[in-house]
C-alpha positions as CSV (number, residue, x, y, z in Angstrom):
1,M,-8.0,-22.4,8.2
2,S,-9.9,-22.9,5.0
3,L,-11.8,-20.0,3.4
4,A,-14.6,-20.2,0.8
5,A,-15.6,-16.8,-0.6
6,F,-19.3,-16.0,0.3
7,C,-19.7,-19.5,1.7
8,G,-19.7,-20.8,-1.9
9,S,-23.1,-19.2,-2.5
10,A,-24.1,-16.8,-5.2
11,A,-27.1,-15.8,-3.2
12,V,-25.0,-14.9,-0.2
13,K,-22.7,-12.9,-2.4
14,E,-25.6,-10.9,-3.8
15,Q,-27.1,-10.4,-0.4
16,M,-23.8,-9.0,0.9
17,V,-22.5,-7.1,-2.2
18,E,-25.6,-5.4,-3.5
19,P,-26.2,-3.1,-0.5
20,V,-22.5,-2.1,-0.7
21,R,-22.9,-1.4,-4.4
22,V,-25.8,1.1,-3.6
23,Q,-23.6,2.9,-1.1
24,W,-20.6,2.9,-3.3
25,I,-22.4,4.3,-6.3
26,A,-23.9,7.0,-3.9
27,R,-20.3,7.7,-2.8
28,A,-21.3,7.1,0.8
29,L,-18.3,5.0,1.5
30,V,-14.6,5.9,1.8
31,P,-11.8,3.3,1.1
32,N,-9.7,2.7,4.1
33,A,-7.3,-0.2,4.6
34,P,-8.2,-0.7,8.3
35,L,-11.8,-1.6,7.1
36,N,-13.5,1.1,9.0
37,W,-17.0,0.4,10.3
38,Q,-19.0,2.7,12.6
39,R,-16.1,4.1,14.5
40,D,-14.1,7.3,14.9
41,D,-16.9,9.4,13.4
42,Q,-15.5,8.4,10.0
43,P,-17.4,7.0,6.9
44,D,-17.6,3.3,6.6
45,S,-15.2,1.6,4.2
46,I,-16.1,-0.8,1.5
47,G,-14.9,-3.9,3.4
48,G,-16.4,-2.6,6.7
49,A,-19.8,-2.2,5.0
50,L,-19.5,-5.5,3.3
51,A,-19.1,-7.5,6.6
52,G,-20.5,-5.0,9.1
53,T,-17.3,-5.2,11.1
54,N,-13.8,-3.8,11.4
55,D,-12.5,-7.0,13.1
56,R,-10.3,-9.0,10.7
57,A,-11.4,-12.4,12.1
58,E,-15.0,-11.5,11.9
59,F,-14.6,-10.1,8.4
60,E,-13.1,-13.4,7.2
61,E,-15.7,-15.5,8.9
62,R,-18.6,-13.6,7.4
63,T,-17.2,-13.1,3.9
64,G,-14.8,-16.0,3.3
65,I,-12.4,-13.4,1.9
66,P,-8.9,-12.9,3.4
67,A,-8.9,-9.6,5.3
68,E,-5.5,-8.6,3.8
69,L,-7.0,-8.9,0.3
70,A,-9.8,-6.5,1.2
71,Q,-7.3,-4.2,2.8
72,L,-5.1,-4.2,-0.3
73,C,-8.1,-3.3,-2.6
74,E,-9.1,-0.5,-0.3
75,L,-5.5,0.8,-0.2
76,L,-5.2,0.9,-4.0
77,I,-8.4,3.0,-4.2
78,A,-7.4,5.2,-1.3
79,V,-4.1,6.3,-2.7
80,G,-5.7,7.4,-5.9
81,T,-8.7,9.2,-4.4
82,Q,-9.2,12.1,-2.1
83,K,-12.0,12.7,0.5
84,A,-13.2,16.3,0.6
85,D,-15.6,17.6,3.2
86,V,-18.8,18.9,1.8
87,P,-21.0,19.9,4.8
88,D,-24.1,20.6,2.8
89,S,-24.1,17.3,1.0
90,A,-26.1,14.2,2.2
91,A,-22.9,12.3,3.1
92,G,-21.0,15.3,4.3
93,F,-18.2,14.6,2.0
94,S,-17.3,13.8,-1.6
95,L,-14.8,11.3,-2.9
96,E,-12.7,12.6,-5.8
97,G,-10.7,10.5,-8.2
98,A,-10.5,9.1,-11.7
99,E,-13.5,6.9,-12.7
100,S,-11.1,4.2,-13.7
101,L,-9.9,4.0,-10.1
102,L,-13.3,4.4,-8.4
103,A,-14.7,1.6,-10.6
104,F,-12.3,-0.8,-8.8
105,G,-14.4,-0.5,-5.7
106,M,-17.0,-2.9,-7.2
107,E,-14.8,-4.6,-9.8
108,W,-12.8,-6.6,-7.3
109,L,-15.9,-7.8,-5.5
110,D,-17.7,-8.6,-8.7
111,A,-14.6,-10.7,-9.7
112,V,-14.8,-12.9,-6.7
113,R,-16.2,-16.3,-7.5
114,P,-18.4,-17.7,-4.7
115,G,-16.5,-20.6,-3.2
116,A,-13.1,-19.4,-4.4
117,D,-10.1,-19.8,-2.0
118,L,-8.4,-16.4,-2.2
119,R,-5.7,-17.0,0.4
120,L,-2.9,-17.0,-2.2
121,I,-3.9,-13.7,-3.9
122,V,-1.9,-11.4,-1.6
123,P,1.2,-13.7,-1.7
124,Q,1.0,-13.8,-5.5
125,F,0.5,-10.0,-5.6
126,A,3.6,-9.6,-3.3
127,R,5.6,-11.7,-5.8
128,H,4.4,-9.5,-8.6
129,C,5.5,-6.4,-6.7
130,L,8.9,-7.8,-6.0
131,D,9.3,-8.5,-9.7
132,T,8.2,-4.9,-10.5
133,L,10.8,-3.4,-8.1
134,L,13.6,-5.4,-9.6
135,R,12.9,-4.4,-13.2
136,P,15.4,-1.9,-14.8
137,E,12.5,0.3,-15.9
138,F,11.0,0.7,-12.4
139,A,10.9,4.4,-11.5
140,L,13.1,4.0,-8.5
141,A,15.5,1.5,-10.0
142,P,18.5,3.9,-10.1
143,Y,18.3,4.3,-6.4
144,I,18.2,0.6,-5.5
145,S,21.7,-0.5,-4.5
146,P,23.3,-3.6,-6.1
147,E,23.3,-5.2,-2.6
148,F,19.6,-4.8,-2.1
149,R,18.9,-5.8,-5.7
150,D,20.7,-9.0,-4.9
151,V,18.6,-9.4,-1.8
152,G,15.5,-9.0,-3.8
153,Q,16.5,-11.5,-6.4
154,R,17.3,-14.0,-3.6
155,I,13.9,-13.5,-2.0
156,A,12.2,-14.0,-5.3
157,A,14.0,-17.3,-5.9
158,L,13.0,-18.6,-2.5
159,W,9.4,-17.5,-3.0
160,D,9.3,-19.2,-6.3
161,R,10.4,-22.4,-4.6
162,E,7.6,-21.9,-2.0
163,F,5.0,-21.5,-4.7
164,A,6.3,-24.6,-6.4
165,G,5.6,-26.6,-3.2
166,Q,9.2,-26.7,-1.8
167,I,10.1,-25.4,1.6
168,P,13.4,-23.3,1.8
169,T,15.3,-24.0,5.0
170,R,15.7,-21.6,7.9
171,T,19.4,-21.4,7.0
172,E,18.6,-20.2,3.5
173,W,16.2,-17.5,4.9
174,R,18.7,-16.5,7.6
175,S,21.4,-16.0,4.9
176,V,19.1,-13.6,3.0
177,Q,18.1,-11.8,6.2
178,Q,21.7,-11.3,7.1
179,A,22.5,-10.0,3.6
180,A,19.7,-7.5,4.0
181,L,21.0,-6.3,7.3
182,A,24.5,-6.0,5.9
183,A,23.2,-4.0,2.9
184,D,22.0,-1.5,5.6
185,A,18.8,0.4,4.4
186,N,19.7,3.4,6.5
187,T,22.7,4.2,4.3
188,T,21.0,3.9,1.0
189,H,20.0,6.9,-1.2
190,V,16.9,8.6,0.3
191,W,14.8,7.6,-2.7
192,G,15.9,4.0,-2.3
193,Y,15.3,3.8,1.5
194,R,11.7,2.6,1.4
195,V,12.5,0.0,-1.2
196,A,15.4,-1.2,0.9
197,T,13.3,-1.4,4.1
198,F,10.5,-3.2,2.1
199,L,13.0,-5.8,1.0
200,E,14.2,-6.2,4.5
201,S,10.7,-6.9,5.6
202,M,10.0,-9.3,2.8
203,A,13.0,-11.6,3.6
204,W,10.7,-14.3,5.1
205,P,8.5,-17.0,3.7
206,V,5.8,-15.3,1.6
207,R,2.8,-16.7,3.4
208,S,4.2,-15.5,6.7
209,V,4.5,-11.9,5.5
210,S,1.2,-11.7,3.6
211,G,-0.8,-10.7,6.8
212,E,1.4,-7.6,7.2
213,F,2.0,-7.0,3.5
214,V,-0.5,-4.2,3.0
215,G,1.0,-1.9,5.6
216,L,4.5,-2.5,4.3
217,F,3.5,-2.0,0.7
218,E,1.6,1.2,1.5
219,Q,4.9,2.9,2.4
220,I,6.7,2.0,-0.7
221,L,3.7,2.8,-2.9
222,F,3.5,6.2,-1.3
223,N,7.2,6.8,-2.0
224,W,6.8,5.5,-5.6
225,L,3.9,7.9,-6.3
226,L,5.7,10.8,-4.6
227,F,8.7,10.2,-6.9
228,L,6.5,10.4,-10.0
229,E,5.7,14.0,-9.1
230,T,9.4,15.0,-9.3
231,E,9.2,15.0,-13.1
232,Y,7.0,18.1,-12.9
233,M,9.1,20.0,-10.4
234,T,11.8,22.5,-10.6
235,E,15.3,21.5,-9.6
236,E,14.9,23.4,-6.3
237,E,11.6,21.6,-5.6
238,R,13.2,18.2,-6.3
239,I,16.0,19.1,-3.8
240,D,13.3,20.1,-1.2
241,R,11.5,16.8,-1.8
242,E,14.7,14.9,-1.0
243,H,15.1,17.0,2.2
244,L,11.6,16.0,3.2
245,L,12.4,12.3,2.8
246,I,15.7,12.8,4.7
247,G,13.7,14.2,7.6
248,L,11.1,11.5,7.4
249,R,13.8,8.8,7.5
250,A,15.5,10.5,10.4
251,M,12.3,10.4,12.4
252,A,11.6,6.8,11.3
253,I,15.0,5.5,12.5
254,A,15.4,7.6,15.7
255,P,15.8,5.5,18.9
256,R,12.6,5.3,21.0
257,D,11.9,4.3,24.6
258,D,9.6,1.5,25.6
259,A,6.6,3.8,25.2
260,G,7.6,4.7,21.6
261,N,8.7,8.2,22.4
262,I,11.8,9.9,20.9
263,G,14.0,11.5,23.5
264,F,15.4,14.2,21.2
265,D,14.6,16.1,18.0
266,P,16.0,14.0,15.2
267,L,15.6,17.0,12.8
268,E,17.8,19.3,14.9
269,P,20.9,18.5,12.8
270,L,18.9,18.7,9.6
271,P,17.9,22.4,9.2
272,Q,16.8,21.9,5.5
273,S,14.5,19.0,6.5
274,Q,13.1,21.2,9.3
275,R,12.4,23.9,6.8
276,V,10.5,21.8,4.4
277,I,8.5,20.0,7.1
278,S,7.5,23.3,8.8
279,V,4.0,24.6,8.6
280,D,5.2,27.8,7.0
281,Y,6.8,26.0,4.2
282,I,3.8,23.7,3.6
283,M,1.4,26.7,3.6
284,S,3.5,28.8,1.3
285,T,3.9,26.0,-1.2
286,M,0.4,24.5,-1.0
287,E,-0.8,26.0,-4.3
288,R,2.3,24.9,-6.2
289,T,2.2,21.5,-4.6
290,Q,-1.3,21.0,-5.9
291,K,-0.3,22.0,-9.4
292,V,2.5,19.4,-9.4
293,R,0.1,16.7,-8.1
294,D,-2.4,17.6,-10.8
295,A,0.3,17.4,-13.5
296,A,1.4,14.0,-12.2
297,R,-2.1,12.6,-11.7
298,G,-2.2,10.8,-15.1
299,R,1.1,8.9,-14.5
300,K,0.1,8.1,-10.9
301,D,-3.3,6.8,-11.9
302,E,-1.8,4.6,-14.5
303,V,0.5,3.0,-12.0
304,I,-2.4,2.4,-9.6
305,R,-4.7,1.0,-12.3
306,D,-2.0,-1.4,-13.4
307,L,-1.8,-2.7,-9.9
308,M,-5.6,-3.0,-9.7
309,N,-5.6,-5.0,-12.9
310,T,-3.0,-7.4,-11.5
311,V,-5.3,-8.0,-8.5
312,L,-8.3,-8.6,-10.7
313,T,-6.4,-11.1,-12.8
314,L,-5.3,-13.0,-9.7
315,I,-8.8,-13.0,-8.3
316,R,-10.4,-14.2,-11.5
317,S,-7.9,-17.0,-11.8
318,A,-8.6,-18.3,-8.2
């Protein structure tokens, strides 16, 4: 299926974007990767308001923009902002975050050239992310095992061939997938777990994973930003943060029945994880947790803004 942004018409773009701009400036929209639109008693998202729908197919038909690109842009804003309920305000809420991040809400739409084919943006962004994860200076680099680093490098090589117009064989992909399974994400360091599972999920042709990329990337981005907070923690707090991740991993990998239910408590053998996930712990550390988040905000915003700039560069070059 071919896509042409805004049907190739500057007039169509203006007709669709300007009402959204008014709402965004008024902070009447809340970024949401599922492209929320008139449902769940929640505020509309940017993409939902743009197309007047939360259906991916309808969104693409009306805008000519790949739904996964809109979802990626919403995700990047969402992770750097916070919705706070304000009952007495006109919208009933406020959206808090750095202006540099909030500005992206319109920047990415303004960057779209009417008629541009944007289908390669998310695959190209995925390739950029893969390169970022494999860099020695990446925040979580010490926790990526040599086996998974090798898997990532092999994925990157096959993707590069794809972008060059070649088609890697099924045998080549199967070899990388088997290497990822052998590396075993479940046995990696807890801070490397999400990187490892991300690389497992990426061991496919890049165009085939682009539709699911945002959901997979959200998990690793969350972990990445969570790790940046540890610089501002005490040693005891850092240990508790690892226990939190150990518990989350235990719940993620616990066997489930056909209905998706877990038949036992995966945290029972993990008392320290139970402790840090408990309501009592969360309530007792809430003030301190907020101080840590505030201290790390600058570093986290910088990471998010760099990712936003990459998206903008890719859109403008399309």
